[in-house]
TIBA-911368 format. One record per atom (N, C-alpha, C): y, x, z; residue in one letter. Coordinates in steps of 0.1 Angstrom, whole numbers, plus 2048, in hexadecimal, padded with zeros to 3 digits. Layout:
# TIBA-911368
YXZa...
This chain:
# TIBA-911368
CB4A98E27mCBCAA5E24mCB7AAEE2EmCB2AAEE38nCAEABAE41nCA2ABEE3AnC98AB7E36qC8DABCE2FqC8FAC3E22qC9AABFE1BtC9FAC7E0FtCA5AD5E14tCADAD3E1EeCB3AE3E24eCA6AEBE28eC9BAE5E2DkC91AEFE32kC88AF6E25kC8CAF3E18qC85AF7E0DqC8FB03E08qC8CB0FE0CpC96B1BE08pC94B1DDFBpCA0B22DF5iC9FB27DE6iCA0B36DE5iCA6B3EDEDwCA7B4CDEDwC99B52DF3wC8EB4EDEEtC81B57DF2tC7FB64DECtC76B6BDF0kC75B79DEAkC72B76DD9kC69B6BDD9gC65B6ADC9gC73B68DC1gC7AB5FDC5fC87B5BDBFfC91B65DBDfC93B6FDC8iC9CB7BDC8iC97B83DBCiC89B85DBCsC83B8EDB2sC87B8BDA5sC84B7CDA1iC86B79D94iC95B7AD90iC9EB78D9AfCAEB77D9AfCB0B86D95fCAAB90D9BlCADB9FD97lCA8BA3D8ClC9BB9CD88iC95BA1D7AiC9EB9BD70iCA4B8DD71nCACB88D67nCB9B8FD65nCBFB94D71fCCBB9BD73fCCABA9D69fCBFBB0D6EfCBEBBED65fCBBBBBD56fCB5BB2D52lCB1BAED47lCBFBA9D3ElCC7BA2D43fCD4B9ED3DfCDFBA9D3EfCDEBB1D48lCE8BBBD4AlCE5BC7D3ElCD9BC9D3BtCD4BD3D2FtCD9BCBD22tCD7BBED20fCD9BB8D15fCE9BB6D12fCF1BB4D1CyD00BB4D1ByD06BC1D1AyCFFBCBD21gD04BD8D1FgD02BDED10gCF9BDAD0BlCF5BDFCFClCFDBD4CF2lCFFBC8CF6lD07BC0CEElD15BC5CEBlD1BBCACF7tD28BCECF6tD29BDBCEFtD1FBE4CF2sD20BF4CECsD1CBF6CDFsD13BF0CDBlD0DBF1CCElD15BF0CC3lD1DBE7CC2pD25BE5CB8pD2EBF1CB4pD35BF5CC0iD3CC02CC1iD33C0DCBCiD28C0ECC1yD20C1BCBDyD1EC1ACADyD1BC0DCA7vD19C0EC9AvD25C11C92vD30C0CC96vD3DC10C90vD40C1EC90vD42C21C9EnD46C2FCA0nD3CC3CC9EnD30C3ACA2dD26C46CA1dD1FC44C94dD1CC39C90lD14C38C83lD1EC36C76lD2BC34C7BgD32C31C6DgD31C25C66gD2CC1CC6BrD2AC0FC64rD37C07C65rD37BFBC5CsD43BF2C5EsD40BE9C6AsD4BBE1C6DsD4CBD7C79sD41BCBC76sD40BC9C69vD35BBFC66vD29BC3C6AvD25BD0C67dD18BD5C6AdD18BD5C7CdD22BD8C81gD20BD8C90gD1DBC9C94gD24BBDC8FgD21BB2C92gD12BACC90gD0DBB4C83lCFEBAEC7FlCF4BB6C8AlCF8BC0C91iCF0BC4C9CiCF0BBBCA7iCF7BB3CAAvCF7BA9CB4vCF0B9BCAFvCF3B9ACA3tCECB8DC9CtCDDB8DC9BtCD9B99C96iCCAB9BC93iCC3B98CA0iCC7B9ECACfCC2B9CCB8fCBFB8FCBAfCCCB85CB9lCCCB7ACBDlCC1B70CB4lCC1B74CA6lCBCB6CC9DlCABB6DCA2lCA5B7CCA6sC99B7DCA8sC96B76CB6sC9EB73CBFaC9DB6DCCCaC9BB5CCC8aCA4B59CBFiCA0B49CBBiC97B47CB5iC91B50CAEfC84B4FCA7fC78B4DCAEfC79B56CB8vC6CB57CC2vC6CB4ECCCvC78B4ACCFrC7AB42CDDrC70B33CDBrC70B2DCD2pC68B22CD2pC57B24CD6pC53B31CD2fC48B34CD5fC44B39CE3fC50B3CCE9sC4FB41CF6sC48B3BD02sC4DB2CD02gC45B21D0BgC38B23D0BgC31B22CFDkC22B20CFBkC1CB2FD01kC23B3ACFBlC1EB47D01lC1CB47D12lC28B42D19lC28B42D26lC1BB3AD2ClC1AB2ED25qC10B24D2AqC02B29D27qC00B31D1CdBF2B35D18dBEFB42D1FdBF8B49D23fBF6B58D26fBFBB5BD36fC01B4FD3BrC05B50D49rC14B57D49rC1DB51D51kC29B54D50kC2DB64D56kC26B68D60kC28B75D67kC23B7FD5DkC17B7DD57rC13B87D4DrC1BB88D41rC21B80D3CmC29B7ED30mC37B85D35mC3BB81D41lC47B89D44lC47B98D46lC3BB9BD4BmC37BABD4DmC37BB2D3FmC30BABD36iC2DBB1D29iC3CBB2D21iC43BA7D21sC51BA7D1BsC59BB0D21sC59BB1D2FmC64BBBD34mC60BC8D31mC54BCCD32iC4EBD9D2DiC53BDDD1DiC51BD5D16lC55BD8D08lC62BD7D05lC6ABCFD0DfC7ABCDD0DfC7FBDBD12fC78BE1D1CtC7DBEED20tC78BFAD18tC6EBF9D11vC6BC02D07vC73C03CFDvC78BF7CF8cC81BF6CEDcC8EBFCCF1cC95BF9CFEsC9EBFED04sCA0C0ED01sC97C13D05yC95C24D05yC95C27CF6yC92C20CECmC91C25CDFmCA0C26CD8mCAAC22CDFyCB6C22CDCyCBCC31CDCyCB4C39CE5lCB8C47CE6lCB5C50CDBlCACC4BCD2wCA8C53CC7wCAAC4DCB9wCAEC41CB8iCB2C3BCABiCC0C3CCA8iCC2C43C9DdCD0C45C97dCD2C40C8AdCC9C3AC85nCC8C33C77nCCDC24C77nCD5C20C70yCD9C13C72yCCEC07C6EyCC6C0BC61aCBCC02C60aCB0C00C6BaCAEC0CC71lCA3C0DC7BlCA9C04C88lCB6C06C89lCBCC00C94lCBBBF0C95lCBDBEDC87lCBCBDEC84lCAEBDAC88lCA2BDFC83vC95BDDC86vC93BDDC96vC9ABE8C9ClC96BE8CAAlC9EBDCCB2lCABBD7CADrCB3BCDCB3rCA8BC0CB1rCA0BBECA6fC97BB1CA2fC8CBB2CADfC86BBECAFvC7BBBFCB8vC82BBBCC6vC8ABC2CC8hC90BC1CD5hC94BB1CDBhC99BAACD1gC9DB9ECD3gC8FB95CD5gC83B98CD0iC78B8FCD2iC75B91CE1iC73B9DCE6wC6EBA1CF6wC7AB99CFFwC87B9ACFCfC90B93D02fC8DB84D04fC8CB7FCF8sC89B6FCF8sC7DB6BD01sC73B74D01iC67B6FD08iC6AB71D18iC72B7DD1AaC73B80D29aC7CB76D30aC86B72D27tC91B6AD2DtC8AB5BD2EtC84B57D26tC7BB4BD27tC71B4BD32tC6CB55D36aC64B55D40aC6BB58D4EaC76B5DD4DtC80B5DD5CtC83B50D5FtC89B49D54gC8EB3CD57gC84B33D5AgC78B33D55aC6CB29D59aC67B2CD68aC65B3AD69iC62B3DD77iC6BB38D83iC76B3BD80aC82B38D88aC81B27D8BaC81B20D7FaC80B11D83aC74B0FD8AaC6AB14D89dC5BB12D92dC5EB16DA0dC66B20DA2mC67B27DB0mC6FB1CDB9mC7BB18DB5vC84B11DBBvC7EB01DC0vC81AFEDCBpC7DAF0DD0pC80AE5DC7pC79ADBDC5lC7CACFDBBlC8BAC8DBElC8CAC7DCBkC97ABFDCFkCA4AC6DD0kCA2AD4DCErCAFADDDCDrCAEAE5DC1rCAAAE0DB5rCA9AE8DA7rCB6AEADA0rCBFADFDA2gCCCAE1D9BgCD2AEDDA4gCD2AEEDB3eCD8AF9DB8eCD1B06DB7eCC4B05DB6gCBCB13DB5gCBEB19DA7gCBEB0FD9ClCC0B16D8FlCCDB1AD8DlCD8B13D95gCE5B18D93gCE8B26D98gCE1B27DA5yCE0B35DAByCDAB3FDA0yCCDB3BD9BfCC7B43D91fCD0B49D84fCD6B3ED80vCDEB42D74vCEAB4CD77vCEEB4ED84mCF8B57D8AmCF3B64D85mCE7B66D84sCE0B75D81sCE6B77D72sCE5B6ED6BtCEBB72D5DtCFCB72D5CtD02B6AD63nD10B6BD65nD15B79D6BnD0EB7ED74fD10B8AD7AfD0FB94D6FfD04B93D68aD01B9DD5DaD0DB9DD51aD13B90D50vD1CB90D46vD28B98D4AvD2CB99D57vD36BA0D5DvD33BB1D5CvD25BB1D62cD23BC1D64cD1EBCAD58cD18BC2D4FgD12BCBD42gD1DBCFD3BgD26BC5D37pD33BCBD2EpD3BBD6D36pD3DBD3D42fD46BDBD4BfD3EBE8D4DfD31BEAD4FlD2CBF7D4FlD2CBFCD42lD28BF7D39aD27BFED2BaD35C03D26aD41BFBD27lD4CBFFD23lD52C0CD2DlD4EC08D3AsD54C14D43sD4DC21D40sD40C21D3FlD3AC2FD3ClD3DC35D2ElD40C2DD25lD45C32D17lD53C39D19lD5AC37D23qD64C3DD24qD64C4DD27qD57C50D2FfD57C5ED32fD48C63D2FfD40C5DD28tD34C61D23tD30C5ED17tD22C62D12sD1EC5FD03sD15C52D04sD15C4DCF6fD0AC42CF6fCFCC44CFBfCF8C52CF9tCECC55CFDtCE9C53D0AtCF3C58D12tCF2C56D21tCF2C48D24tCFCC40D1FlCFDC30D20lCEFC2AD1ClCE9C2ED13fCDCC27D0FfCD1C2AD1AfCD1C37D1EfCC7C3CD29fCCBC32D34fCD5C31D3AiCD8C2CD46iCD5C1CD46iCD6C15D3AlCD3C07D37lCC5C06D39lCBEC0FD30aCAEC0FD31aCA9C13D3FaCB0C19D48fCAAC1ED54fCACC10D5EfCB9C0AD5BlCBBBFDD64lCB0BF3D5FlCADBF2D53iCA1BE7D51iC94BECD55iC92BF8D57tC87BFDD5EtC84BF8D6DtC90BF8D72iC8FBF2D80iC8BBE5D80iC8FBDCD74gC8CBCFD74gC7DBCED71gC77BD7D6AvC69BD6D69vC60BD8D77vC66BE2D7FlC61BE4D8DlC60BD7D95lC6BBCFD95fC6CBC4D9DfC61BB8D96fC60BB9D89tC56BB0D84tC48BB2D87tC45BC1D88aC39BC5D8CaC34BC0D9BaC3FBC0DA1fC3CBBDDB2fC3EBAFDB5fC43BA7DAAsC48B98DAFsC3CB91DAEsC3BB85DB6kC30B7CDB7kC35B6EDB1kC2EB6ADA8vC2FB5FDA0vC23B54DA4vC25B49DADnC1CB3EDADnC1AB35DA1nC0FB37D9AeC0CB2FD8EeC01B26D92eBFFB19D8AaBF8B0FD8CaBE9B16D87aBDEB13D8EaBD0B14D89aBCFB11D7BaBC8B1AD74rBC3B17D65rBBAB0CD67rBBDB04D5DtBB6AF7D5BtBAAAFDD50tB9FAF4D4FaB95AF8D45aB99AFBD36aB96B04D31pB9CB08D22pB98AFAD19pBA5AF8D12vBA1AEED08vB9FAF2CFCvB99AE8CF5eB94AECCE6eBA2AF0CDEeBA1AFACD7kBACAFFCCEkBAEAF6CC3kBBCAF5CC1kBBFAEBCB6kBCDAF0CAFkBCFAEACA4rBDBAEFC9BrBE8AEFCA4rBF0AFACA1lBFDAFACA9lC05AEFCA7lC0AAE7CB0qC13ADDCADqC21ADECB3qC2BAD5CAFvC38AD7CB3vC39AD8CC3vC30ACFCC9qC33ACFCD9qC2FADCCDFqC24AE2CD8dC22AF0CDEdC2EAF9CDEdC38AF8CD9lC43B01CD5lC4FAFCCDClC53AEECDBlC60AE8CE0lC5BADCCE9lC65AD7CF2dC5EACDCFBdC6AAC2CF7dC64AB8CEFgC6CAADCEDgC75AA5CF7gC70AA5D02kC79A9ED0CkC84AA6D11kC84AB4D0FaC8FABFD12aC9BABFD07aC94ABACFAlC9EABCCEFlCA9AB3CF0lCACAA9CF6pCBAAA1CF5pCC3AAACFCpCBFAAFD09iCCAAB7D10iCCBAC4D0BiCC2AC8D05aCC3AD6CFFaCCEAD6CF2aCCDAC9CEBlCD7AC8CE0lCE6AC8CE4lCE7AC1CF2vCF5AC0CF6vCF8AD0CF9vCEEAD7CFFgCF1AE5D03gCF4AEFCF8gCEEAEACEDsCF2AF3CDFsD00AEFCDCsD06AE4CDDlD12AE3CDBlD1CAE9CE5lD1BAEBCF2vD21AF4CFBvD21B02CF8vD15B06CF2aD12B13CEFaD19B16CE1aD1DB0ECDAfD26B0FCCFfD32B12CD0fD39B0CCDCaD46B0DCE0aD48B19CE7aD3EB1DCF0yD3DB2ACF6yD3FB36CEEyD39B35CE0sD39B41CDAsD45B45CD7sD4EB3BCD6sD5CB41CD3sD63B4CCE0sD5BB49CECvD60B54CF6vD57B5FCF4vD4BB5CCF2lD40B69CF1lD45B73CE7lD46B6CCDDsD4AB75CCFsD55B7ACCCsD61B73CD0fD6EB76CCAfD79B77CD6fD76B77CE3iD80B78CEEiD87B86CEFiD7FB8FCEAsD85B9DCECsD8EBA0CE1sD8DB9ACD4mD93B9BCC8mDA0B94CCAmDA0B88CCFyDAAB7FCD2yDB3B85CDEyDAEB8ACE6aDB5B93CF0aDBEB9ECE9aDB8BA6CE0nDBDBB0CDBnDCCBAACD1nDC7BA0CCCeDD3B9ACC4eDDEB96CCCeDDBB92CD8lDE7B8FCE1lDEDB99CE8lDE8BA4CE5kDECBB1CEEkDE8BB0CFDkDDDBABD00lDD8BA7D0ClDC8BADD0FlDC7BBAD08lDB9BBFD08lDB6BC3D16lDC0BC9D1FdDBDBCBD2DdDB8BC0D34dDBEBB3D32aDB9BA7D38aDAABA3D36aDA7BA7D29aD9ABA2D24aD8EBA6D2DaD90BB2D34sD85BB9D3CsD85BB0D48sD8FBAAD4EyD8EBA3D5AyD8BB93D55yD8AB90D49fD88B82D46fD7AB7ED4CfD71B84D4BfD64B81D50fD61B81D5FfD6BB8DD64vD6BB8CD72vD70B80D79vD7AB7BD74vD80B6ED79vD75B63D75vD70B63D6CfD66B58D66fD5CB58D71fD54B66D74aD4BB66D7EaD4FB63D8CaD59B68D91vD5FB64D9EvD60B54DA1vD66B4ED97vD66B40D98vD5AB38D98vD51B3DD90mD44B37D8EmD3DB3AD99mD3BB44D9FiD34B47DADiD3AB3FDB8iD46B3EDB9aD4CB35DC4aD47B26DC3aD46B21DB7sD45B12DB4sD35B10DB3sD2FB1CDB1rD1FB18DB1rD19B11DBCrD19B14DC9pD14B0DDD4pD17B01DD4pD23AF9DD3fD27AECDD3fD23AE6DC6fD23AECDB9sD1FAE4DAFsD10AE0DAEsD07AECDB3gCFAAE8DB2gCF6ADFDBDgCFEAE0DC8rCF9AD6DD4rCFCAC8DCCrD07AC6DC7lD0CAB8DC3lD03AB5DB8lCFDABDDAFfCF4ABADA4fCE8AB1DACfCE3AB7DB6dCD7AB5DBCdCD9AA7DC5dCE6AA6DCAtCE5A9CDD4tCECA8FDCEtCF5A90DC4kCFEA86DBEkCFCA85DAFkCF1A8CDAAgCEFA8BD9CgCF6A93D94gCF0A95D86pCF7A9ED7DpD06A9BD77pD07A8DD75nD15A89D6FnD1FA8DD78nD21A8DD84iD2CA92D8CiD30AA1D8CiD26AA7D86vD28AB6D83vD2AAB9D76vD23AB3D6DiD24AB7D5FiD31AB0D56iD34AA6D5AyD40AA0D53yD4DAA7D57yD4FAACD64pD5CAB2D68pD5BAC2D61pD4FAC7D62aD4CAD6D5DaD4FAD5D4DaD4BACBD45lD4FACBD37lD5EACBD34lD63AC3D3EvD74AC2D3EvD7AACFD42vD75AD7D4AfD7AAE1D4EfD79AEDD43fD6BAEED3DfD6AAF6D34fD73AF3D27fD76AE8D23mD7EAE4D18mD8CAE9D1CmD91AE6D27vD9EAEBD2DvDA0AF9D2AvD97B00D2EgD96B0FD2EgD97B14D1FgD90B0DD17lD93B11D09lDA0B0FD02lDA5B02D07lDB2AFED03lDBCB09D08lDBBB0CD14lDC4B16D1BlDC5B22D15lDB9B28D0FlDB8B33D07lDBFB31CF9lDBEB27CF4sDC6B25CE6sDD5B24CE8sDD9B22CF6mDE6B26CF8mDEDB30D00mDE2B3AD02sDE5B46D09sDF0B4FD04sDFAB54D0CqE01B5CD06qE05B68D13qDFFB65D1EtE01B6FD28tDF3B71D2FtDF5B7CD35tDE7B80D40tDE5B74D49tDEDB6DD4FfDEAB65D58fDE3B59D52fDE9B53D45mDE3B49D3FmDD5B4DD39mDD4B59D35fDC7B5CD31fDBBB5DD3AfDBFB63D47lDB4B63D51lDB3B54D59lDBDB4BD57lDBCB3ED5ClDB0B37D53lDB2B3AD47aDA8B33D3DaD99B38D41aD98B44D46gD8EB4BD49gD88B42D56gD8FB40D5EaD8CB3AD6AaD89B2BD67aD8EB24D5DfD89B17D5AfD7CB15D54fD7AB21D4BiD6FB23D42iD62B26D4DiD64B2FD55gD5BB31D60gD56B26D68gD61B1ED6DlD5EB12D75lD56B07D6ClD59B07D5FgD53AFDD57gD47B00D50gD47B0BD48yD3BB0FD40yD2FB15D4AyD34B1DD54gD2DB22D60gD23B18D67gD2AB0DD68tD23B00D6FtD19AF9D64tD1DAF7D55iD16AF1D4DiD09AF4D4CiD07B01D48vCFBB08D44vCEEB07D4EvCF0B09D5BpCE6B08D65pCE2AF8D66pCECAEFD63cCEAAE1D65cCE2ADCD5AcCE7AE0D4EfCDFADCD42fCCFAE3D43fCCEAEFD47qCC1AF5D47qCB9AEDD52qCBFAE8D5EtCB7ADFD66tCB2AD4D61tCBCACCD5BlCB7AC0D55lCADAC0D4AlCADACCD44aCA2ACED38aC96ACFD3FaC95AD7D4AvC88AD8D52vC83ACDD58vC8EAC4D5EqC8BAB8D65qC85AADD5BqC89AAED4FsC85AA3D46sC78AA3D42sC71AAFD45tC63AAED40tC57AB2D4DtC4CAB3D4AeC42AB3D53eC43AC4D5AeC41AC4D65hC42AD1D6ChC38ADCD66hC30ADAD60sC23AE2D59sC2BAE8D4BsC35AE1D47rC3EAE3D3ArC4BAEAD3CrC4BAEFD4AsC5AAF5D4AsC5DB00D42sC53B09D3FaC56B13D33aC5AB0FD28aC54B03D24hC56AFDD16hC64AF7D16hC67AF2D22aC76AEED22aC80AF8D24aC7DB01D29tC86B0DD2BtC88B12D1DtC7CB16D14aC7EB1BD06aC84B11CFEaC83B04D00tC88AFACF7tC99AFCCF9tC9DAFBD06fCACAFCD0AfCB2B0AD05fCABB15D06fCB3B22D00fCB1B23CF2fCA7B1DCECtCA7B1CCDCtCB3B17CD8tCB6B0BCDBlCC2B03CD5lCCEB0ACDBlCCFB10CE7fCDBB16CEEfCDEB22CE5fCD5B2DCE2dCD6B37CDBdCDAB33CCCdCD6B29CC7sCD8B25CBBsCE6B20CB8sCECB19CC2gCF8B15CC5gD03B22CC4gCFEB2CCCDiD08B38CCCiD07B3FCBFiCFBB40CB8aCFAB46CABaD03B3ECA0aD01B32CA0aD09B29C96aD19B2AC99aD1DB28CA7gD29B28CA9gD30B37CA6gD2AB42CA9sD2EB4FCA6sD31B51C96sD2AB4BC8EfD2BB4AC7EfD36B41C79fD35B34C7FiD3EB2AC79iD4BB2CC7FiD4DB30C8ClD5BB32C93lD61B3FC8DlD58B48C8BgD5DB55C84gD65B53C77gD60B48C70iD67B44C63iD74B3DC66iD72B35C71vD7EB2FC77vD8AB37C7AvD86B41C82aD8FB4BC86aD95B54C7BaD8EB56C70aD93B5EC64aD9DB57C5DaD9AB49C5BqDA3B42C52qDAFB3BC5CqDAEB38C68lDB8B31C71lDBCB37C7ClDB5B43C81gDBCB4AC8BgDB5B47C99gDB6B51CA3yDAEB4DCAFyDB2B42CB7yDC1B40CB7qDC5B33CBEqDC0B27CB9qDBFB24CADtDB9B18CA7tDABB19CAAtDA4B23CAAlD96B25CADlD93B1FCBAlD9AB23CC5yD99B1FCD2yD9CB10CD4yDA7B0CCCDlDAAAFFCCElDA0AF5CC8lD9AAF8CBElD8FAF0CB7lD80AF1CC0lD80AFDCC5aD74AFECCDaD74AF6CDBaD81AF3CE0gD82AEDCECgD82ADECE8gD87AD8CDClD87ACBCD9lD78AC8CD3lD70AD2CD1fD62ACECCDfD5AACACD8fD5FAD0CE6lD57ACBCF0lD58ABBCF3lD61AB5CEDiD63AA6CEBiD55AA0CE9iD50AA5CDElD44AA3CD8lD39AA5CE1lD38AAFCE9aD2DAB3CF2aD2DAA9CFEaD3AAA4D02iD3DA9AD0DiD34A8DD0AiD38A88CFCfD34A7BCF8fD23A7DCF4fD20A88CF1mD11A89CECmD09A8ACFCmD0FA90D06yD09A8FD14yD08A83D19yD14A7AD16kD12A6DD1AkD08A65D15kD06A68D06yCFDA5FCFEyCEFA62D04yCEDA6ED06vCDFA74D0AvCDCA6ED17vCE6A6ED21qCE3A69D30qCE2A58D2EqCE9A52D26sCE8A44D26sCD9A40D20sCD4A47D16rCC6A46D10rCBBA47D1BrCBFA53D23kCB5A56D2FkCB6A4BD38kCC0A44D3CkCC3A3BD46kCBCA2DD41kCBDA2BD33tCB7A1FD2EtCA8A20D2DtCA2A2BD2BaC94A2ED2BaC8FA2ED37aC96A31D41sC92A32D4FsC91A22D54sC9DA1BD51sC9BA0FD55sC91A04D50sC90A09D41aC839FFD3AaC74A03D40aC73A10D45lC66A15D4BlC66A0ED5AlC6FA0DD61eC70A07D6CeC6B9F6D6CeC729F2D64lC719E1D60lC629E0D5BlC5D9E9D54kC4F9E7D4EkC469EAD5AkC469F4D64eC3F9F6D6FeC409EBD78eC4B9E5D7AsC4D9D9D84sC489CCD7FsC449CAD72sC3D9C0D6DsC2E9C0D6CsC299CBD6FlC1A9CDD6FlC159C9D7Dl
């Protein structure tokens, strides 16, 4: 235990990659919140067109994500992070000059490509940096950079729009991601020495996705499907309940609870195993969604945010850690790409399917069904873990008989 404690997590390199990821997601969530409003109010388009601006970005990220792991392996993680961050920043500045909807769609698609590569790189680099025996705790801390951005990005964007123009907002967001590029330039990434070049061969599935990380990534996609109900519809639900003021504090409560629980959940994951953390987290997430379905007051609405922060905020870093741990150290980028490919797909599918549910049955039914859907995630996780345990036992038995 003392040996574990001697291996620090918060090194200079880890702090750098934490901040790079924060500025990346800060810009992402700032634009995610403000662009639909810009499309409707300034470009005079419909709310459907505003939603498409978000969807096209996510679709390009899903399309490129499987290739990200191979790109990082072939061209080095630090180099691809630097290239993708620079091009992501260039795209961020281009919002200042594009006021045509069709061109804006093209920009969003291209922007999503560099976002996909950059976020895969930051996740893989963080996984490589944290000590192996503290990976659950370390990646839990790393994901906090995204959770901070979930709160800060929308808050910054919506606050600035109260007294300034979209042009000023776009410039500020682009300037902030420029700071992220500077951190990238001066960060140090310890990468394994290059092996002898191998003979080129036809592109195969294992070059894009990691089969060993696929089972837990599939479970992660179910959690993402349920979470899309929060990400896509929470503000509209709050408006229907006449609790729009409370909506701005929902993610604040989410973040505070998540941050408070993170040191304990990460340490439990590393010392007691994943099940003692993940099963309660899935239940907490389910309870939070069920509370949302019954919310009528600000207290109930924010209490739901606390349970969702405790549940969902714990599940994602745990699943990402399991994905990375399931494969070889050299394929951490492929495992990260596999996890986020399915995770993004779950959010995209959930936003579409649950949007139909909301239109037909209402938001309360939407959150009730999303909460009950997590029962499937619990059973799927149990099945994946039991298969993993059976495979490990069979391997140990085979090794002992040799």
